[in-house]
Backbone as ProteinMPNN parsed JSONL, in Angstrom:
{"seq_chain_A": "MLLLLFFERKRDEKMEKSIQKEHTLYAIKGFLKEVENIQIGKLGNFSFSRGYYVYVGSAKRNMHARINRHIRVDKKQQWHLDYLRPYLQIEEIQTYSGEKGECQLFAELRERNNGSIPAEGFGSSDCKCVSHLFYTEKNPVLSLTSSRN", "coords_chain_A": {"N_chain_A": [[85.732, 86.097, 103.615], [83.734, 88.089, 102.256], [83.954, 91.289, 101.868], [82.198, 94.182, 101.351], [82.443, 97.128, 99.409], [82.504, 100.58, 99.174], [83.399, 102.494, 95.664], [83.96, 105.685, 95.144], [83.588, 107.015, 91.38], [83.21, 107.086, 87.94], [80.206, 108.166, 86.868], [78.33, 106.785, 85.432], [79.373, 104.111, 85.331], [79.614, 100.725, 86.184], [80.591, 97.883, 88.036], [81.255, 95.139, 88.846], [82.974, 93.74, 91.692], [84.765, 91.539, 93.578], [85.047, 91.171, 96.812], [87.887, 90.251, 99.335], [89.081, 90.399, 102.576], [91.565, 89.771, 103.864], [93.11, 89.357, 101.133], [95.983, 89.457, 98.754], [96.556, 89.915, 96.856], [95.368, 91.826, 93.303], [92.428, 92.156, 90.171], [91.965, 94.838, 88.53], [89.505, 95.519, 85.84], [88.714, 97.387, 83.288], [87.081, 98.938, 80.725], [88.052, 100.517, 78.163], [86.452, 103.856, 75.334], [87.262, 104.247, 73.015], [89.761, 104.681, 70.946], [93.061, 106.003, 72.526], [96.337, 108.008, 72.873], [98.376, 108.252, 74.805], [99.993, 110.033, 77.917], [101.672, 108.027, 79.899], [103.361, 109.655, 82.737], [106.696, 109.215, 83.38], [107.774, 106.889, 81.92], [106.392, 106.427, 78.959], [105.118, 107.961, 76.465], [101.892, 105.91, 75.294], [99.328, 105.088, 73.313], [96.814, 103.302, 73.313], [94.735, 100.873, 72.498], [90.775, 100.759, 71.43], [89.118, 97.989, 73.446], [89.276, 96.206, 76.318], [91.055, 96.422, 79.319], [93.392, 94.707, 81.826], [94.562, 95.107, 84.939], [97.146, 94.0, 87.455], [98.005, 94.182, 90.396], [99.537, 95.065, 93.851], [99.22, 94.272, 97.365], [99.836, 94.22, 100.145], [98.956, 95.615, 102.706], [95.469, 96.464, 104.013], [93.75, 96.366, 101.805], [91.2, 97.405, 101.56], [92.058, 101.065, 100.76], [93.801, 100.296, 98.638], [92.673, 99.465, 96.637], [90.98, 101.574, 96.513], [91.745, 104.489, 95.573], [92.659, 103.566, 92.573], [90.588, 103.498, 91.517], [88.886, 106.224, 91.807], [89.344, 109.259, 90.287], [90.511, 111.975, 90.225], [93.427, 112.617, 90.85], [96.324, 112.792, 92.797], [98.623, 111.623, 90.134], [101.19, 109.251, 90.715], [101.262, 106.321, 89.883], [101.228, 104.431, 87.131], [98.826, 103.284, 86.319], [97.479, 105.438, 87.247], [97.892, 106.952, 85.151], [96.172, 106.405, 83.542], [93.117, 105.056, 84.09], [91.424, 107.964, 84.435], [90.442, 107.241, 81.65], [89.512, 105.473, 81.591], [86.284, 103.0, 82.021], [85.753, 101.273, 84.671], [84.653, 98.073, 85.077], [85.207, 95.406, 86.696], [85.948, 94.611, 90.3], [88.817, 91.988, 91.233], [89.18, 90.335, 93.896], [92.596, 88.748, 95.186], [94.279, 85.675, 96.713], [97.815, 85.504, 98.172], [99.401, 83.801, 97.274], [100.735, 82.551, 95.278], [101.791, 84.675, 94.171], [102.354, 87.725, 92.574], [103.484, 88.733, 89.865], [103.129, 86.368, 89.222], [100.484, 85.689, 89.325], [99.614, 87.269, 87.199], [100.717, 86.231, 84.842], [99.219, 84.512, 84.869], [96.431, 85.828, 84.227], [96.639, 86.605, 81.997], [97.88, 84.457, 79.701], [95.805, 83.098, 79.738], [93.84, 84.412, 78.422], [94.978, 85.633, 76.683], [95.948, 87.669, 76.367], [97.445, 90.434, 75.21], [100.272, 93.235, 74.732], [99.802, 96.371, 76.273], [101.723, 98.107, 77.332], [104.834, 98.501, 77.297], [106.511, 97.909, 81.096], [104.208, 98.952, 82.506], [103.028, 99.196, 85.832], [104.977, 97.6, 85.998], [107.826, 98.174, 87.528], [108.57, 97.411, 89.809], [109.689, 94.505, 89.228], [110.825, 91.972, 87.101], [109.685, 91.451, 85.636], [107.587, 92.442, 81.948], [105.472, 93.752, 81.538], [102.615, 94.092, 83.55], [99.806, 95.64, 82.499], [97.516, 93.704, 80.654], [95.967, 93.604, 77.343], [92.614, 92.839, 75.933], [90.832, 92.94, 72.949], [88.701, 91.282, 73.193], [86.029, 90.437, 75.904], [87.194, 90.115, 78.945], [87.698, 87.159, 81.747], [87.912, 87.529, 84.88], [87.682, 85.887, 87.505], [90.241, 82.746, 88.689], [89.032, 80.414, 88.545], [86.5, 79.765, 86.933], [85.155, 79.018, 83.447], [86.23, 80.459, 80.399], [83.826, 80.635, 77.96]], "CA_chain_A": [[84.916, 87.048, 104.558], [83.531, 88.746, 101.962], [84.161, 93.048, 102.157], [81.776, 95.485, 100.334], [83.349, 98.52, 99.429], [81.886, 102.258, 97.832], [84.301, 103.585, 96.167], [83.859, 106.429, 94.461], [83.851, 106.261, 90.554], [82.633, 107.882, 87.23], [78.397, 107.994, 87.101], [78.229, 105.702, 84.381], [80.404, 102.828, 85.811], [78.625, 99.301, 86.845], [81.586, 97.194, 88.041], [81.124, 93.957, 89.665], [83.603, 93.541, 92.741], [84.828, 90.909, 95.1], [87.073, 91.385, 97.323], [88.242, 89.433, 100.577], [89.792, 91.466, 103.372], [92.473, 88.719, 104.006], [93.94, 88.817, 100.018], [97.055, 90.801, 99.086], [96.474, 90.099, 95.354], [93.948, 92.158, 92.899], [93.156, 92.806, 89.702], [91.392, 95.44, 88.022], [89.582, 95.809, 84.443], [88.208, 98.43, 82.629], [87.029, 99.559, 79.6], [88.576, 101.944, 77.157], [85.45, 103.426, 74.2], [87.842, 104.761, 71.948], [91.814, 105.159, 71.061], [93.877, 106.346, 73.083], [97.359, 108.359, 72.899], [97.695, 109.243, 76.586], [101.582, 109.605, 78.583], [101.784, 106.918, 80.624], [104.045, 109.453, 83.622], [108.024, 108.891, 82.479], [107.533, 105.357, 81.411], [106.138, 107.648, 77.622], [102.912, 108.195, 75.924], [101.806, 104.758, 74.508], [98.436, 103.962, 71.974], [95.609, 102.749, 73.445], [93.724, 100.49, 70.97], [89.831, 100.754, 72.264], [88.664, 97.504, 74.45], [89.376, 95.376, 78.302], [92.762, 96.485, 79.739], [92.972, 94.729, 83.313], [95.647, 95.799, 85.922], [97.268, 93.526, 87.917], [99.247, 94.332, 91.902], [98.894, 93.477, 94.78], [98.901, 95.496, 98.792], [100.317, 93.734, 101.203], [98.24, 95.969, 103.878], [95.16, 97.844, 103.743], [93.687, 96.534, 100.067], [90.82, 98.466, 100.435], [92.362, 102.174, 100.528], [94.749, 100.844, 97.956], [91.894, 99.992, 95.612], [89.194, 102.794, 95.85], [92.672, 105.24, 95.454], [92.952, 103.19, 91.763], [89.474, 104.14, 91.399], [89.113, 107.265, 92.255], [90.026, 109.293, 88.93], [90.358, 113.012, 90.176], [93.611, 112.318, 92.336], [97.452, 112.82, 92.08], [98.869, 110.693, 89.125], [101.09, 108.117, 91.437], [101.399, 105.137, 89.491], [101.281, 104.744, 86.015], [97.285, 103.59, 86.576], [97.418, 106.836, 87.495], [97.171, 108.307, 83.761], [95.238, 105.365, 81.793], [92.73, 105.89, 84.961], [90.221, 108.02, 83.67], [90.551, 106.997, 80.088], [88.341, 103.425, 81.272], [85.933, 102.729, 82.953], [85.797, 100.204, 85.576], [84.259, 97.04, 84.976], [85.205, 94.803, 87.925], [87.614, 93.591, 90.282], [88.631, 91.628, 91.798], [91.152, 90.066, 94.724], [93.354, 86.672, 95.211], [94.767, 85.442, 98.125], [98.786, 85.986, 97.589], [99.707, 82.369, 97.279], [101.164, 82.713, 93.65], [102.444, 86.07, 93.44], [101.664, 89.252, 91.613], [104.028, 88.4, 88.818], [102.049, 84.743, 88.424], [99.052, 85.579, 88.765], [99.405, 88.557, 86.04], [101.364, 85.813, 83.505], [97.817, 83.166, 84.54], [95.468, 85.901, 83.288], [97.272, 87.12, 80.696], [97.591, 83.869, 79.439], [93.884, 82.968, 79.924], [92.278, 86.009, 78.487], [94.829, 85.345, 74.935], [96.052, 88.927, 76.676], [98.599, 91.233, 74.382], [101.048, 93.925, 76.255], [99.926, 97.284, 75.527], [102.548, 99.429, 76.341], [105.953, 97.338, 78.112], [106.987, 98.126, 82.323], [103.138, 99.308, 82.879], [103.055, 98.598, 86.856], [106.637, 96.616, 86.846], [109.254, 98.747, 87.421], [109.75, 96.995, 90.687], [109.704, 93.198, 89.186], [111.675, 92.158, 86.006], [108.35, 91.066, 84.208], [107.255, 93.046, 80.881], [104.023, 94.782, 82.242], [100.617, 93.953, 84.92], [98.502, 95.833, 82.613], [96.704, 93.365, 79.842], [94.834, 94.325, 76.924], [92.209, 91.843, 75.052], [89.709, 92.866, 72.733], [87.086, 90.704, 73.477], [85.914, 90.688, 77.771], [88.605, 89.311, 80.017], [87.169, 86.213, 82.424], [89.485, 87.115, 86.356], [88.358, 85.039, 88.111], [90.334, 81.973, 88.227], [88.067, 79.197, 88.608], [85.284, 79.889, 85.907], [85.701, 78.672, 82.53], [85.212, 81.069, 79.737], [82.532, 80.793, 77.332]], "C_chain_A": [[85.471, 88.283, 103.248], [83.578, 90.536, 102.053], [83.665, 93.419, 101.078], [82.081, 96.355, 100.973], [82.408, 99.297, 98.121], [82.777, 102.701, 97.306], [83.647, 104.431, 94.706], [84.524, 106.537, 92.565], [82.543, 107.531, 89.662], [81.108, 107.558, 86.811], [78.111, 106.389, 86.271], [78.584, 104.306, 84.144], [79.884, 101.908, 86.82], [79.433, 99.103, 86.772], [80.623, 96.368, 89.284], [82.815, 93.935, 90.805], [83.165, 92.147, 93.705], [85.671, 90.659, 95.259], [87.174, 91.257, 98.577], [88.919, 90.707, 101.375], [91.268, 90.94, 103.539], [93.571, 88.864, 102.656], [94.67, 90.261, 100.072], [97.098, 91.438, 97.692], [95.204, 90.701, 95.001], [94.071, 92.428, 90.984], [92.186, 93.344, 89.087], [90.723, 95.462, 86.493], [88.557, 96.806, 84.049], [88.184, 98.225, 80.942], [87.311, 101.085, 78.577], [87.667, 101.925, 75.564], [86.328, 103.268, 73.038], [89.503, 105.079, 72.085], [92.049, 106.405, 71.245], [95.115, 107.227, 73.025], [97.705, 108.978, 74.187], [99.695, 108.925, 77.354], [101.003, 109.044, 79.776], [103.53, 108.056, 82.063], [105.446, 109.744, 82.259], [107.686, 107.988, 81.616], [107.328, 105.959, 79.367], [104.619, 107.214, 77.391], [103.025, 106.288, 74.558], [100.273, 105.571, 73.737], [98.079, 103.004, 71.984], [94.41, 101.949, 72.995], [92.025, 100.765, 71.638], [89.453, 98.967, 72.662], [88.865, 96.956, 76.109], [90.502, 95.225, 78.149], [92.324, 95.904, 81.323], [94.726, 94.981, 83.446], [95.379, 94.365, 87.027], [98.237, 94.015, 89.67], [98.489, 94.268, 92.832], [99.01, 95.342, 96.365], [98.17, 94.042, 99.405], [98.996, 94.206, 102.789], [96.591, 97.107, 103.187], [94.43, 97.37, 101.752], [92.585, 97.811, 100.203], [91.184, 100.08, 100.188], [93.286, 101.696, 98.95], [93.592, 100.679, 96.663], [91.051, 101.033, 94.989], [90.34, 104.077, 95.846], [92.838, 104.724, 93.479], [91.517, 103.493, 91.32], [88.613, 104.998, 90.974], [89.683, 108.13, 90.843], [90.628, 110.881, 89.166], [91.502, 112.479, 90.938], [95.508, 113.141, 91.274], [98.15, 111.637, 91.104], [100.662, 110.22, 90.38], [102.274, 107.292, 90.534], [100.951, 105.048, 88.561], [99.916, 103.901, 86.265], [97.198, 104.819, 86.881], [96.412, 107.52, 86.685], [96.643, 108.221, 82.9], [93.647, 105.676, 82.662], [90.953, 106.461, 84.254], [89.943, 108.41, 82.333], [89.588, 105.678, 80.198], [87.707, 103.633, 82.377], [86.122, 101.082, 83.426], [84.779, 99.405, 85.42], [84.243, 96.028, 86.179], [87.031, 94.434, 88.388], [87.489, 93.139, 91.335], [90.116, 90.913, 92.168], [92.115, 88.751, 94.622], [93.734, 86.618, 96.012], [96.694, 85.492, 97.293], [99.817, 84.91, 96.889], [100.5, 82.342, 95.955], [101.813, 83.766, 92.681], [101.798, 87.266, 92.549], [102.201, 88.634, 90.185], [103.1, 86.832, 88.16], [101.666, 84.606, 87.77], [98.819, 86.355, 87.706], [99.61, 87.843, 84.762], [99.676, 84.487, 83.438], [97.19, 83.997, 83.801], [95.991, 86.239, 82.222], [97.101, 86.175, 79.408], [96.203, 82.999, 78.584], [92.936, 83.316, 78.734], [92.624, 85.881, 76.918], [95.404, 87.134, 74.977], [97.738, 89.263, 75.726], [99.217, 92.882, 75.494], [101.491, 95.35, 76.051], [101.288, 98.405, 75.92], [103.743, 98.555, 78.277], [106.272, 98.154, 79.268], [105.823, 99.382, 82.613], [103.187, 98.307, 83.879], [103.952, 97.662, 86.82], [107.672, 97.172, 87.012], [110.242, 97.986, 89.337], [109.686, 95.206, 90.731], [110.706, 93.207, 87.7], [110.2, 91.507, 85.036], [108.097, 92.292, 83.153], [106.225, 93.996, 81.415], [103.403, 94.145, 82.796], [100.492, 95.237, 84.609], [98.729, 95.254, 80.846], [95.82, 93.975, 78.334], [94.181, 93.06, 75.641], [91.034, 92.875, 74.501], [88.399, 92.105, 73.477], [86.91, 90.389, 75.659], [86.362, 89.173, 78.448], [87.537, 88.597, 81.335], [88.575, 86.649, 83.626], [89.249, 86.572, 86.88], [88.893, 83.339, 87.881], [90.073, 80.423, 87.976], [86.295, 78.476, 87.738], [85.879, 79.921, 84.91], [85.279, 79.984, 81.769], [84.272, 80.171, 78.81], [82.672, 80.69, 75.926]], "O_chain_A": [[86.499, 88.94, 103.083], [82.564, 90.782, 102.706], [84.194, 93.24, 99.981], [82.134, 96.625, 102.173], [81.94, 99.012, 97.019], [83.418, 103.465, 98.028], [83.11, 104.004, 93.684], [85.693, 106.218, 92.346], [81.669, 108.285, 90.089], [80.968, 106.425, 86.352], [77.775, 105.269, 86.656], [78.289, 103.553, 83.215], [79.727, 102.169, 88.013], [79.993, 99.6, 85.795], [79.794, 96.707, 90.13], [83.81, 94.25, 90.152], [82.124, 91.774, 94.245], [86.673, 90.217, 94.698], [86.573, 92.119, 99.219], [89.209, 91.782, 100.85], [92.169, 91.753, 103.331], [94.75, 88.58, 102.868], [94.494, 91.333, 100.65], [97.394, 92.568, 97.303], [94.174, 90.54, 95.655], [95.113, 92.739, 90.407], [91.257, 92.559, 88.895], [91.656, 95.409, 85.692], [87.517, 96.877, 84.703], [88.945, 97.615, 80.19], [86.831, 102.213, 78.467], [87.717, 101.0, 74.754], [86.212, 102.362, 72.212], [90.183, 105.542, 73.001], [91.679, 107.444, 70.7], [94.474, 107.654, 73.985], [97.331, 110.097, 74.538], [100.371, 107.9, 77.259], [100.085, 109.485, 80.467], [104.557, 107.416, 82.286], [105.429, 110.141, 81.093], [107.283, 108.33, 80.504], [108.294, 105.772, 78.627], [103.648, 106.589, 77.818], [103.734, 105.853, 73.65], [100.33, 106.801, 73.702], [98.394, 102.01, 71.33], [93.253, 102.349, 73.123], [92.227, 101.103, 72.804], [89.626, 98.467, 71.551], [88.401, 97.67, 76.998], [91.111, 94.463, 77.399], [91.363, 96.326, 81.965], [95.66, 95.03, 82.646], [94.329, 93.822, 87.37], [99.457, 94.042, 89.507], [97.363, 93.789, 92.961], [98.93, 96.57, 96.327], [97.158, 93.342, 99.359], [98.426, 93.438, 103.564], [96.565, 98.017, 102.359], [94.68, 98.031, 100.744], [92.655, 98.844, 99.537], [90.504, 100.517, 99.26], [93.472, 102.597, 98.133], [93.538, 101.548, 95.792], [90.627, 101.325, 93.87], [89.702, 105.054, 96.238], [93.212, 105.724, 92.866], [91.668, 103.931, 90.179], [87.771, 104.832, 90.091], [90.593, 107.525, 90.277], [91.341, 111.199, 88.214], [91.1, 111.769, 91.86], [95.79, 113.6, 90.167], [98.092, 110.535, 91.651], [101.187, 111.252, 90.798], [103.494, 107.435, 90.445], [99.856, 105.609, 88.614], [100.431, 103.758, 87.374], [96.165, 105.159, 86.306], [95.331, 108.095, 86.81], [96.412, 108.93, 81.921], [92.898, 106.457, 82.076], [89.943, 105.88, 83.856], [89.428, 109.443, 81.906], [89.07, 105.041, 79.28], [88.108, 104.172, 83.409], [86.48, 100.087, 82.797], [83.715, 99.987, 85.628], [83.127, 95.835, 86.66], [88.139, 94.225, 87.894], [86.681, 93.395, 92.227], [91.222, 90.804, 91.638], [92.034, 87.906, 93.731], [93.73, 87.718, 96.566], [96.825, 85.509, 96.069], [100.772, 85.166, 96.156], [101.142, 81.321, 96.198], [102.15, 83.873, 91.502], [100.696, 87.344, 92.006], [101.394, 88.087, 89.434], [102.666, 86.489, 87.06], [101.698, 84.118, 86.64], [97.731, 86.174, 87.161], [99.102, 88.258, 83.72], [99.221, 83.878, 82.47], [97.033, 83.596, 82.648], [95.277, 85.89, 81.282], [96.536, 86.536, 78.375], [95.879, 82.57, 77.477], [91.891, 82.853, 78.278], [91.792, 85.91, 76.011], [95.351, 87.834, 73.965], [98.752, 88.569, 75.651], [98.75, 93.366, 76.525], [102.626, 95.758, 75.807], [101.757, 99.25, 75.158], [103.526, 98.298, 79.461], [106.419, 99.324, 78.914], [106.193, 100.525, 82.882], [103.304, 97.105, 83.64], [103.807, 96.758, 87.643], [108.661, 96.585, 86.575], [111.378, 97.977, 89.812], [109.644, 94.579, 91.79], [111.229, 94.236, 87.272], [110.091, 91.253, 83.836], [108.501, 93.346, 83.644], [106.564, 95.154, 81.657], [103.704, 93.009, 82.431], [100.739, 96.123, 85.428], [99.478, 95.749, 80.003], [95.003, 94.878, 78.515], [94.857, 92.526, 74.762], [90.368, 93.545, 75.291], [87.437, 92.508, 74.131], [87.865, 90.182, 76.408], [86.085, 87.974, 78.46], [86.694, 89.321, 81.866], [89.755, 86.329, 83.484], [90.239, 86.062, 87.406], [88.248, 82.621, 87.116], [90.731, 79.559, 87.396], [85.521, 77.524, 87.836], [86.944, 80.535, 84.847], [84.305, 80.632, 82.153], [84.084, 78.987, 79.089], [81.685, 80.796, 75.198]]}, "name": "protein", "num_of_chains": 1, "seq": "MLLLLFFERKRDEKMEKSIQKEHTLYAIKGFLKEVENIQIGKLGNFSFSRGYYVYVGSAKRNMHARINRHIRVDKKQQWHLDYLRPYLQIEEIQTYSGEKGECQLFAELRERNNGSIPAEGFGSSDCKCVSHLFYTEKNPVLSLTSSRN"}
């Protein structure tokens, strides 16, 4: 079942959404217009290059609320993505079934898009992954079934 959601977002953002209520994993793709040095909570200060960033996360319950929170700009900063979010123009949100698991989904999307790790430890404090955020200069594909151009 496809769930249509309305998000609070920056005025100039146009985003594609493919969200299914029964899914437990998600990927958020954002574009950073210029190089930024950003303090990511206690994780540290990182230089983020102009380009695309994909964050992979999970929500065992209430996917709508989790994604809607990540999309909002004005909020208490709790997760690593909250610190990066004000600088990103969100372009796409894709959800996935939980069959693969968050770490495997991240690895597959990163490999598929030739992504690099911009900030070690980002979004991965509850697992052994290097990160759950990857960077690419080219527009990444979030669908696991479509082919790259």
